[in-house]
PDB file of N, CA, C and O in Angstrom:
ATOM      1  N   MET A   1       0.835  -1.174   0.000  1.00  0.00           N
ATOM      2  CA  MET A   1       0.000   0.000   0.000  1.00  0.00           C
ATOM      3  C   MET A   1       0.886   1.246   0.000  1.00  0.00           C
ATOM      4  O   MET A   1       1.848   1.322   0.764  1.00  0.00           O
ATOM      5  N   LEU A   2       0.573   2.200  -0.835  1.00  0.00           N
ATOM      6  CA  LEU A   2       1.353   3.434  -0.906  1.00  0.00           C
ATOM      7  C   LEU A   2       0.883   4.421   0.156  1.00  0.00           C
ATOM      8  O   LEU A   2      -0.310   4.535   0.435  1.00  0.00           O
ATOM      9  N   LYS A   3       1.844   5.129   0.741  1.00  0.00           N
ATOM     10  CA  LYS A   3       1.556   6.122   1.769  1.00  0.00           C
ATOM     11  C   LYS A   3       2.199   7.451   1.399  1.00  0.00           C
ATOM     12  O   LYS A   3       3.254   7.496   0.766  1.00  0.00           O
ATOM     13  N   LEU A   4       1.550   8.516   1.801  1.00  0.00           N
ATOM     14  CA  LEU A   4       2.102   9.866   1.708  1.00  0.00           C
ATOM     15  C   LEU A   4       2.657  10.163   3.086  1.00  0.00           C
ATOM     16  O   LEU A   4       1.894  10.333   4.037  1.00  0.00           O
ATOM     17  N   ARG A   5       3.990  10.230   3.209  1.00  0.00           N
ATOM     18  CA  ARG A   5       4.585  10.353   4.534  1.00  0.00           C
ATOM     19  C   ARG A   5       5.843  11.213   4.512  1.00  0.00           C
ATOM     20  O   ARG A   5       6.281  11.669   3.456  1.00  0.00           O
ATOM     21  N   LEU A   6       6.421  11.427   5.702  1.00  0.00           N
ATOM     22  CA  LEU A   6       7.597  12.276   5.850  1.00  0.00           C
ATOM     23  C   LEU A   6       8.870  11.441   5.834  1.00  0.00           C
ATOM     24  O   LEU A   6       8.918  10.338   6.378  1.00  0.00           O
ATOM     25  N   LYS A   7       9.898  11.993   5.199  1.00  0.00           N
ATOM     26  CA  LYS A   7      11.222  11.376   5.156  1.00  0.00           C
ATOM     27  C   LYS A   7      12.188  12.373   5.782  1.00  0.00           C
ATOM     28  O   LYS A   7      12.276  13.518   5.338  1.00  0.00           O
ATOM     29  N   ARG A   8      12.915  11.941   6.813  1.00  0.00           N
ATOM     30  CA  ARG A   8      13.750  12.863   7.571  1.00  0.00           C
ATOM     31  C   ARG A   8      15.085  13.109   6.883  1.00  0.00           C
ATOM     32  O   ARG A   8      15.761  12.179   6.444  1.00  0.00           O
ATOM     33  N   ASN A   9      15.447  14.387   6.801  1.00  0.00           N
ATOM     34  CA  ASN A   9      16.759  14.822   6.329  1.00  0.00           C
ATOM     35  C   ASN A   9      17.285  15.820   7.339  1.00  0.00           C
ATOM     36  O   ASN A   9      16.642  16.071   8.358  1.00  0.00           O
ATOM     37  N   GLY A  10      18.431  16.383   7.071  1.00  0.00           N
ATOM     38  CA  GLY A  10      18.981  17.390   7.961  1.00  0.00           C
ATOM     39  C   GLY A  10      20.028  16.815   8.894  1.00  0.00           C
ATOM     40  O   GLY A  10      20.390  15.641   8.815  1.00  0.00           O
ATOM     41  N   ARG A  11      20.503  17.680   9.781  1.00  0.00           N
ATOM     42  CA  ARG A  11      21.545  17.285  10.718  1.00  0.00           C
ATOM     43  C   ARG A  11      20.953  16.953  12.080  1.00  0.00           C
ATOM     44  O   ARG A  11      19.742  17.025  12.290  1.00  0.00           O
ATOM     45  N   LYS A  12      21.833  16.592  12.990  1.00  0.00           N
ATOM     46  CA  LYS A  12      21.424  16.330  14.356  1.00  0.00           C
ATOM     47  C   LYS A  12      20.876  17.619  14.969  1.00  0.00           C
ATOM     48  O   LYS A  12      21.493  18.678  14.846  1.00  0.00           O
ATOM     49  N   GLN A  13      19.734  17.533  15.619  1.00  0.00           N
ATOM     50  CA  GLN A  13      19.041  18.661  16.246  1.00  0.00           C
ATOM     51  C   GLN A  13      18.513  19.696  15.246  1.00  0.00           C
ATOM     52  O   GLN A  13      18.027  20.749  15.660  1.00  0.00           O
ATOM     53  N   GLN A  14      18.596  19.421  13.953  1.00  0.00           N
ATOM     54  CA  GLN A  14      18.059  20.320  12.927  1.00  0.00           C
ATOM     55  C   GLN A  14      17.316  19.495  11.872  1.00  0.00           C
ATOM     56  O   GLN A  14      17.801  19.333  10.752  1.00  0.00           O
ATOM     57  N   PRO A  15      16.145  18.978  12.229  1.00  0.00           N
ATOM     58  CA  PRO A  15      15.436  18.122  11.277  1.00  0.00           C
ATOM     59  C   PRO A  15      14.855  18.913  10.115  1.00  0.00           C
ATOM     60  O   PRO A  15      14.545  20.098  10.232  1.00  0.00           O
ATOM     61  N   PHE A  16      14.720  18.233   9.016  1.00  0.00           N
ATOM     62  CA  PHE A  16      14.139  18.769   7.798  1.00  0.00           C
ATOM     63  C   PHE A  16      13.452  17.595   7.129  1.00  0.00           C
ATOM     64  O   PHE A  16      14.076  16.551   6.938  1.00  0.00           O
ATOM     65  N   TYR A  17      12.196  17.732   6.771  1.00  0.00           N
ATOM     66  CA  TYR A  17      11.433  16.603   6.257  1.00  0.00           C
ATOM     67  C   TYR A  17      11.015  16.822   4.812  1.00  0.00           C
ATOM     68  O   TYR A  17      10.637  17.926   4.419  1.00  0.00           O
ATOM     69  N   ARG A  18      11.090  15.756   4.029  1.00  0.00           N
ATOM     70  CA  ARG A  18      10.548  15.762   2.677  1.00  0.00           C
ATOM     71  C   ARG A  18       9.225  15.008   2.700  1.00  0.00           C
ATOM     72  O   ARG A  18       9.100  13.979   3.365  1.00  0.00           O
ATOM     73  N   LEU A  19       8.260  15.510   1.988  1.00  0.00           N
ATOM     74  CA  LEU A  19       6.969  14.851   1.853  1.00  0.00           C
ATOM     75  C   LEU A  19       7.055  13.951   0.628  1.00  0.00           C
ATOM     76  O   LEU A  19       7.204  14.436  -0.494  1.00  0.00           O
ATOM     77  N   VAL A  20       6.960  12.625   0.844  1.00  0.00           N
ATOM     78  CA  VAL A  20       7.217  11.676  -0.234  1.00  0.00           C
ATOM     79  C   VAL A  20       6.122  10.618  -0.316  1.00  0.00           C
ATOM     80  O   VAL A  20       5.357  10.409   0.625  1.00  0.00           O
ATOM     81  N   ILE A  21       6.071   9.960  -1.466  1.00  0.00           N
ATOM     82  CA  ILE A  21       5.215   8.801  -1.680  1.00  0.00           C
ATOM     83  C   ILE A  21       6.105   7.569  -1.557  1.00  0.00           C
ATOM     84  O   ILE A  21       7.102   7.441  -2.267  1.00  0.00           O
ATOM     85  N   MET A  22       5.732   6.650  -0.635  1.00  0.00           N
ATOM     86  CA  MET A  22       6.515   5.439  -0.398  1.00  0.00           C
ATOM     87  C   MET A  22       5.593   4.259  -0.148  1.00  0.00           C
ATOM     88  O   MET A  22       4.425   4.419   0.206  1.00  0.00           O
ATOM     89  N   GLU A  23       6.144   3.081  -0.340  1.00  0.00           N
ATOM     90  CA  GLU A  23       5.453   1.864   0.083  1.00  0.00           C
ATOM     91  C   GLU A  23       5.458   1.849   1.614  1.00  0.00           C
ATOM     92  O   GLU A  23       6.434   2.278   2.229  1.00  0.00           O
ATOM     93  N   ASN A  24       4.389   1.365   2.231  1.00  0.00           N
ATOM     94  CA  ASN A  24       4.305   1.447   3.691  1.00  0.00           C
ATOM     95  C   ASN A  24       5.289   0.521   4.400  1.00  0.00           C
ATOM     96  O   ASN A  24       5.534   0.701   5.593  1.00  0.00           O
ATOM     97  N   THR A  25       5.862  -0.464   3.705  1.00  0.00           N
ATOM     98  CA  THR A  25       6.832  -1.354   4.331  1.00  0.00           C
ATOM     99  C   THR A  25       8.268  -0.844   4.207  1.00  0.00           C
ATOM    100  O   THR A  25       9.180  -1.439   4.780  1.00  0.00           O
ATOM    101  N   THR A  26       8.480   0.241   3.473  1.00  0.00           N
ATOM    102  CA  THR A  26       9.816   0.801   3.298  1.00  0.00           C
ATOM    103  C   THR A  26      10.234   1.531   4.572  1.00  0.00           C
ATOM    104  O   THR A  26       9.407   2.147   5.243  1.00  0.00           O
ATOM    105  N   ARG A  27      11.522   1.457   4.899  1.00  0.00           N
ATOM    106  CA  ARG A  27      12.006   2.160   6.083  1.00  0.00           C
ATOM    107  C   ARG A  27      11.879   3.669   5.906  1.00  0.00           C
ATOM    108  O   ARG A  27      11.705   4.150   4.786  1.00  0.00           O
ATOM    109  N   ARG A  28      11.964   4.405   6.988  1.00  0.00           N
ATOM    110  CA  ARG A  28      11.674   5.838   6.988  1.00  0.00           C
ATOM    111  C   ARG A  28      12.531   6.614   5.994  1.00  0.00           C
ATOM    112  O   ARG A  28      12.020   7.483   5.288  1.00  0.00           O
ATOM    113  N   ASP A  29      13.813   6.316   5.929  1.00  0.00           N
ATOM    114  CA  ASP A  29      14.709   7.056   5.043  1.00  0.00           C
ATOM    115  C   ASP A  29      15.043   6.269   3.788  1.00  0.00           C
ATOM    116  O   ASP A  29      16.076   6.511   3.164  1.00  0.00           O
ATOM    117  N   GLY A  30      14.191   5.340   3.410  1.00  0.00           N
ATOM    118  CA  GLY A  30      14.422   4.523   2.230  1.00  0.00           C
ATOM    119  C   GLY A  30      14.112   5.272   0.945  1.00  0.00           C
ATOM    120  O   GLY A  30      13.866   6.478   0.945  1.00  0.00           O
ATOM    121  N   ARG A  31      14.131   4.526  -0.143  1.00  0.00           N
ATOM    122  CA  ARG A  31      13.912   5.109  -1.461  1.00  0.00           C
ATOM    123  C   ARG A  31      12.444   5.476  -1.660  1.00  0.00           C
ATOM    124  O   ARG A  31      11.547   4.677  -1.389  1.00  0.00           O
ATOM    125  N   ALA A  32      12.217   6.686  -2.131  1.00  0.00           N
ATOM    126  CA  ALA A  32      10.861   7.178  -2.349  1.00  0.00           C
ATOM    127  C   ALA A  32      10.457   7.025  -3.809  1.00  0.00           C
ATOM    128  O   ALA A  32      11.310   7.022  -4.697  1.00  0.00           O
ATOM    129  N   ILE A  33       9.174   6.901  -4.053  1.00  0.00           N
ATOM    130  CA  ILE A  33       8.657   6.828  -5.417  1.00  0.00           C
ATOM    131  C   ILE A  33       8.602   8.227  -6.028  1.00  0.00           C
ATOM    132  O   ILE A  33       8.977   8.427  -7.183  1.00  0.00           O
ATOM    133  N   ASP A  34       8.126   9.196  -5.233  1.00  0.00           N
ATOM    134  CA  ASP A  34       7.996  10.568  -5.731  1.00  0.00           C
ATOM    135  C   ASP A  34       8.098  11.535  -4.553  1.00  0.00           C
ATOM    136  O   ASP A  34       7.617  11.234  -3.461  1.00  0.00           O
ATOM    137  N   GLN A  35       8.718  12.683  -4.767  1.00  0.00           N
ATOM    138  CA  GLN A  35       8.789  13.724  -3.753  1.00  0.00           C
ATOM    139  C   GLN A  35       7.785  14.809  -4.126  1.00  0.00           C
ATOM    140  O   GLN A  35       7.792  15.313  -5.249  1.00  0.00           O
ATOM    141  N   VAL A  36       6.920  15.163  -3.173  1.00  0.00           N
ATOM    142  CA  VAL A  36       5.849  16.115  -3.470  1.00  0.00           C
ATOM    143  C   VAL A  36       5.906  17.374  -2.612  1.00  0.00           C
ATOM    144  O   VAL A  36       4.998  18.202  -2.683  1.00  0.00           O
ATOM    145  N   GLY A  37       6.949  17.538  -1.805  1.00  0.00           N
ATOM    146  CA  GLY A  37       7.061  18.753  -1.015  1.00  0.00           C
ATOM    147  C   GLY A  37       8.075  18.604   0.092  1.00  0.00           C
ATOM    148  O   GLY A  37       8.766  17.590   0.189  1.00  0.00           O
ATOM    149  N   TYR A  38       8.160  19.636   0.938  1.00  0.00           N
ATOM    150  CA  TYR A  38       9.041  19.579   2.098  1.00  0.00           C
ATOM    151  C   TYR A  38       8.439  20.370   3.253  1.00  0.00           C
ATOM    152  O   TYR A  38       7.532  21.181   3.064  1.00  0.00           O
ATOM    153  N   TYR A  39       8.965  20.117   4.463  1.00  0.00           N
ATOM    154  CA  TYR A  39       8.497  20.774   5.678  1.00  0.00           C
ATOM    155  C   TYR A  39       9.674  20.965   6.619  1.00  0.00           C
ATOM    156  O   TYR A  39      10.412  20.022   6.904  1.00  0.00           O
ATOM    157  N   ASN A  40       9.845  22.196   7.100  1.00  0.00           N
ATOM    158  CA  ASN A  40      10.884  22.507   8.069  1.00  0.00           C
ATOM    159  C   ASN A  40      10.196  22.854   9.382  1.00  0.00           C
ATOM    160  O   ASN A  40       9.597  23.925   9.483  1.00  0.00           O
ATOM    161  N   PRO A  41      10.259  21.979  10.406  1.00  0.00           N
ATOM    162  CA  PRO A  41       9.548  22.239  11.654  1.00  0.00           C
ATOM    163  C   PRO A  41      10.166  23.345  12.501  1.00  0.00           C
ATOM    164  O   PRO A  41       9.500  23.873  13.392  1.00  0.00           O
ATOM    165  N   ILE A  42      11.400  23.703  12.252  1.00  0.00           N
ATOM    166  CA  ILE A  42      12.047  24.757  13.034  1.00  0.00           C
ATOM    167  C   ILE A  42      11.523  26.122  12.619  1.00  0.00           C
ATOM    168  O   ILE A  42      11.153  26.933  13.468  1.00  0.00           O
ATOM    169  N   THR A  43      11.488  26.378  11.318  1.00  0.00           N
ATOM    170  CA  THR A  43      11.003  27.667  10.818  1.00  0.00           C
ATOM    171  C   THR A  43       9.528  27.629  10.426  1.00  0.00           C
ATOM    172  O   THR A  43       8.960  28.649  10.035  1.00  0.00           O
ATOM    173  N   LYS A  44       8.907  26.447  10.532  1.00  0.00           N
ATOM    174  CA  LYS A  44       7.506  26.225  10.132  1.00  0.00           C
ATOM    175  C   LYS A  44       7.279  26.513   8.653  1.00  0.00           C
ATOM    176  O   LYS A  44       6.163  26.833   8.244  1.00  0.00           O
ATOM    177  N   GLN A  45       8.322  26.400   7.861  1.00  0.00           N
ATOM    178  CA  GLN A  45       8.227  26.638   6.422  1.00  0.00           C
ATOM    179  C   GLN A  45       7.851  25.339   5.730  1.00  0.00           C
ATOM    180  O   GLN A  45       8.421  24.286   6.018  1.00  0.00           O
ATOM    181  N   CYS A  46       6.892  25.416   4.819  1.00  0.00           N
ATOM    182  CA  CYS A  46       6.500  24.237   4.068  1.00  0.00           C
ATOM    183  C   CYS A  46       6.222  24.626   2.628  1.00  0.00           C
ATOM    184  O   CYS A  46       5.813  25.749   2.333  1.00  0.00           O
ATOM    185  N   ASN A  47       6.453  23.676   1.743  1.00  0.00           N
ATOM    186  CA  ASN A  47       6.210  23.878   0.326  1.00  0.00           C
ATOM    187  C   ASN A  47       5.660  22.574  -0.222  1.00  0.00           C
ATOM    188  O   ASN A  47       6.355  21.558  -0.226  1.00  0.00           O
ATOM    189  N   PHE A  48       4.412  22.593  -0.687  1.00  0.00           N
ATOM    190  CA  PHE A  48       3.765  21.399  -1.189  1.00  0.00           C
ATOM    191  C   PHE A  48       3.404  21.597  -2.647  1.00  0.00           C
ATOM    192  O   PHE A  48       2.923  22.662  -3.036  1.00  0.00           O
ATOM    193  N   ASP A  49       3.636  20.571  -3.455  1.00  0.00           N
ATOM    194  CA  ASP A  49       3.219  20.578  -4.853  1.00  0.00           C
ATOM    195  C   ASP A  49       1.775  20.074  -4.897  1.00  0.00           C
ATOM    196  O   ASP A  49       1.536  18.866  -4.917  1.00  0.00           O
ATOM    197  N   ILE A  50       0.827  20.991  -4.912  1.00  0.00           N
ATOM    198  CA  ILE A  50      -0.585  20.673  -4.780  1.00  0.00           C
ATOM    199  C   ILE A  50      -1.070  19.785  -5.918  1.00  0.00           C
ATOM    200  O   ILE A  50      -1.888  18.891  -5.701  1.00  0.00           O
ATOM    201  N   ILE A  51      -0.581  20.020  -7.114  1.00  0.00           N
ATOM    202  CA  ILE A  51      -1.015  19.227  -8.268  1.00  0.00           C
ATOM    203  C   ILE A  51      -0.610  17.766  -8.099  1.00  0.00           C
ATOM    204  O   ILE A  51      -1.420  16.868  -8.330  1.00  0.00           O
ATOM    205  N   LYS A  52       0.643  17.520  -7.695  1.00  0.00           N
ATOM    206  CA  LYS A  52       1.104  16.150  -7.501  1.00  0.00           C
ATOM    207  C   LYS A  52       0.374  15.475  -6.346  1.00  0.00           C
ATOM    208  O   LYS A  52       0.025  14.298  -6.432  1.00  0.00           O
ATOM    209  N   ILE A  53       0.142  16.222  -5.261  1.00  0.00           N
ATOM    210  CA  ILE A  53      -0.530  15.641  -4.095  1.00  0.00           C
ATOM    211  C   ILE A  53      -1.945  15.222  -4.442  1.00  0.00           C
ATOM    212  O   ILE A  53      -2.363  14.119  -4.092  1.00  0.00           O
ATOM    213  N   THR A  54      -2.684  16.072  -5.119  1.00  0.00           N
ATOM    214  CA  THR A  54      -4.058  15.713  -5.477  1.00  0.00           C
ATOM    215  C   THR A  54      -4.087  14.548  -6.474  1.00  0.00           C
ATOM    216  O   THR A  54      -4.993  13.716  -6.430  1.00  0.00           O
ATOM    217  N   LYS A  55      -3.094  14.489  -7.372  1.00  0.00           N
ATOM    218  CA  LYS A  55      -3.019  13.372  -8.309  1.00  0.00           C
ATOM    219  C   LYS A  55      -2.818  12.063  -7.566  1.00  0.00           C
ATOM    220  O   LYS A  55      -3.516  11.085  -7.837  1.00  0.00           O
ATOM    221  N   TRP A  56      -1.867  12.029  -6.624  1.00  0.00           N
ATOM    222  CA  TRP A  56      -1.586  10.809  -5.881  1.00  0.00           C
ATOM    223  C   TRP A  56      -2.745  10.431  -4.968  1.00  0.00           C
ATOM    224  O   TRP A  56      -3.035   9.246  -4.803  1.00  0.00           O
ATOM    225  N   LEU A  57      -3.416  11.421  -4.369  1.00  0.00           N
ATOM    226  CA  LEU A  57      -4.560  11.112  -3.521  1.00  0.00           C
ATOM    227  C   LEU A  57      -5.706  10.524  -4.331  1.00  0.00           C
ATOM    228  O   LEU A  57      -6.454   9.681  -3.836  1.00  0.00           O
ATOM    229  N   SER A  58      -5.845  10.969  -5.577  1.00  0.00           N
ATOM    230  CA  SER A  58      -6.883  10.400  -6.438  1.00  0.00           C
ATOM    231  C   SER A  58      -6.558   8.960  -6.829  1.00  0.00           C
ATOM    232  O   SER A  58      -7.465   8.188  -7.137  1.00  0.00           O
ATOM    233  N   TYR A  59      -5.278   8.589  -6.821  1.00  0.00           N
ATOM    234  CA  TYR A  59      -4.875   7.207  -7.097  1.00  0.00           C
ATOM    235  C   TYR A  59      -5.101   6.293  -5.897  1.00  0.00           C
ATOM    236  O   TYR A  59      -4.999   5.073  -6.025  1.00  0.00           O
ATOM    237  N   GLY A  60      -5.408   6.866  -4.732  1.00  0.00           N
ATOM    238  CA  GLY A  60      -5.689   6.042  -3.557  1.00  0.00           C
ATOM    239  C   GLY A  60      -4.591   6.026  -2.523  1.00  0.00           C
ATOM    240  O   GLY A  60      -4.619   5.187  -1.623  1.00  0.00           O
ATOM    241  N   VAL A  61      -3.627   6.917  -2.615  1.00  0.00           N
ATOM    242  CA  VAL A  61      -2.552   6.989  -1.625  1.00  0.00           C
ATOM    243  C   VAL A  61      -3.126   7.537  -0.324  1.00  0.00           C
ATOM    244  O   VAL A  61      -3.877   8.512  -0.338  1.00  0.00           O
ATOM    245  N   LYS A  62      -2.773   6.909   0.810  1.00  0.00           N
ATOM    246  CA  LYS A  62      -3.261   7.320   2.117  1.00  0.00           C
ATOM    247  C   LYS A  62      -2.193   8.145   2.836  1.00  0.00           C
ATOM    248  O   LYS A  62      -1.059   7.683   2.964  1.00  0.00           O
ATOM    249  N   PRO A  63      -2.518   9.357   3.311  1.00  0.00           N
ATOM    250  CA  PRO A  63      -1.543  10.128   4.100  1.00  0.00           C
ATOM    251  C   PRO A  63      -1.476   9.612   5.534  1.00  0.00           C
ATOM    252  O   PRO A  63      -2.466   9.109   6.067  1.00  0.00           O
ATOM    253  N   THR A  64      -0.306   9.739   6.156  1.00  0.00           N
ATOM    254  CA  THR A  64      -0.194   9.412   7.572  1.00  0.00           C
ATOM    255  C   THR A  64      -0.890  10.498   8.375  1.00  0.00           C
ATOM    256  O   THR A  64      -1.272  11.529   7.822  1.00  0.00           O
ATOM    257  N   SER A  65      -1.058  10.280   9.667  1.00  0.00           N
ATOM    258  CA  SER A  65      -1.793  11.251  10.490  1.00  0.00           C
ATOM    259  C   SER A  65      -1.074  12.592  10.567  1.00  0.00           C
ATOM    260  O   SER A  65      -1.719  13.640  10.544  1.00  0.00           O
ATOM    261  N   THR A  66       0.251  12.572  10.657  1.00  0.00           N
ATOM    262  CA  THR A  66       1.019  13.816  10.703  1.00  0.00           C
ATOM    263  C   THR A  66       0.911  14.583   9.396  1.00  0.00           C
ATOM    264  O   THR A  66       0.732  15.801   9.400  1.00  0.00           O
ATOM    265  N   VAL A  67       1.019  13.883   8.289  1.00  0.00           N
ATOM    266  CA  VAL A  67       0.911  14.514   6.979  1.00  0.00           C
ATOM    267  C   VAL A  67      -0.502  15.041   6.760  1.00  0.00           C
ATOM    268  O   VAL A  67      -0.686  16.111   6.179  1.00  0.00           O
ATOM    269  N   PHE A  68      -1.498  14.292   7.224  1.00  0.00           N
ATOM    270  CA  PHE A  68      -2.881  14.750   7.116  1.00  0.00           C
ATOM    271  C   PHE A  68      -3.071  16.079   7.853  1.00  0.00           C
ATOM    272  O   PHE A  68      -3.728  16.987   7.344  1.00  0.00           O
ATOM    273  N   ASN A  69      -2.494  16.188   9.052  1.00  0.00           N
ATOM    274  CA  ASN A  69      -2.591  17.439   9.815  1.00  0.00           C
ATOM    275  C   ASN A  69      -1.890  18.584   9.095  1.00  0.00           C
ATOM    276  O   ASN A  69      -2.415  19.696   9.058  1.00  0.00           O
ATOM    277  N   LEU A  70      -0.713  18.335   8.523  1.00  0.00           N
ATOM    278  CA  LEU A  70       0.007  19.374   7.785  1.00  0.00           C
ATOM    279  C   LEU A  70      -0.793  19.848   6.571  1.00  0.00           C
ATOM    280  O   LEU A  70      -0.891  21.048   6.312  1.00  0.00           O
ATOM    281  N   LEU A  71      -1.357  18.905   5.839  1.00  0.00           N
ATOM    282  CA  LEU A  71      -2.110  19.259   4.638  1.00  0.00           C
ATOM    283  C   LEU A  71      -3.424  19.952   4.972  1.00  0.00           C
ATOM    284  O   LEU A  71      -3.881  20.812   4.219  1.00  0.00           O
ATOM    285  N   SER A  72      -4.034  19.586   6.092  1.00  0.00           N
ATOM    286  CA  SER A  72      -5.275  20.260   6.473  1.00  0.00           C
ATOM    287  C   SER A  72      -5.000  21.680   6.958  1.00  0.00           C
ATOM    288  O   SER A  72      -5.825  22.568   6.746  1.00  0.00           O
ATOM    289  N   LYS A  73      -3.859  21.911   7.604  1.00  0.00           N
ATOM    290  CA  LYS A  73      -3.487  23.275   7.998  1.00  0.00           C
ATOM    291  C   LYS A  73      -3.181  24.138   6.784  1.00  0.00           C
ATOM    292  O   LYS A  73      -3.429  25.343   6.791  1.00  0.00           O
ATOM    293  N   ALA A  74      -2.641  23.517   5.741  1.00  0.00           N
ATOM    294  CA  ALA A  74      -2.338  24.235   4.509  1.00  0.00           C
ATOM    295  C   ALA A  74      -3.575  24.326   3.606  1.00  0.00           C
ATOM    296  O   ALA A  74      -3.508  24.879   2.509  1.00  0.00           O
ATOM    297  N   LYS A  75      -4.704  23.778   4.075  1.00  0.00           N
ATOM    298  CA  LYS A  75      -5.980  23.813   3.362  1.00  0.00           C
ATOM    299  C   LYS A  75      -5.937  23.090   2.027  1.00  0.00           C
ATOM    300  O   LYS A  75      -6.594  23.503   1.071  1.00  0.00           O
ATOM    301  N   ILE A  76      -5.159  22.006   1.958  1.00  0.00           N
ATOM    302  CA  ILE A  76      -5.109  21.171   0.758  1.00  0.00           C
ATOM    303  C   ILE A  76      -6.128  20.046   0.880  1.00  0.00           C
ATOM    304  O   ILE A  76      -6.774  19.677  -0.100  1.00  0.00           O
ATOM    305  N   ILE A  77      -6.272  19.497   2.103  1.00  0.00           N
ATOM    306  CA  ILE A  77      -7.251  18.450   2.372  1.00  0.00           C
ATOM    307  C   ILE A  77      -8.298  19.029   3.325  1.00  0.00           C
ATOM    308  O   ILE A  77      -7.975  19.719   4.292  1.00  0.00           O
ATOM    309  N   LYS A  78      -9.554  18.728   3.024  1.00  0.00           N
ATOM    310  CA  LYS A  78     -10.630  19.159   3.916  1.00  0.00           C
ATOM    311  C   LYS A  78     -10.933  18.032   4.879  1.00  0.00           C
ATOM    312  O   LYS A  78     -10.917  16.860   4.505  1.00  0.00           O
ATOM    313  N   ASN A  79     -11.212  18.397   6.136  1.00  0.00           N
ATOM    314  CA  ASN A  79     -11.507  17.377   7.155  1.00  0.00           C
ATOM    315  C   ASN A  79     -12.720  16.677   6.759  1.00  0.00           C
ATOM    316  O   ASN A  79     -13.167  15.772   7.463  1.00  0.00           O
TER     317      ASN A  79
END
């Protein structure tokens, strides 16, 4: 099953996350199928490719709970 989830990058004590499409059995920092955005929790900066996200969601990709909250705050997904 494909998931829309976060992939951690950055240094120690300075996390930086990429929003990616992955198989749910793949490890957290494993190979992604597609990158659709990023999120920096320190500066609260985020950049999402809305066209790609809506395309993947229409294919049946399920977002994780954290990603769902991020997308709902950005008003991409409606509750």
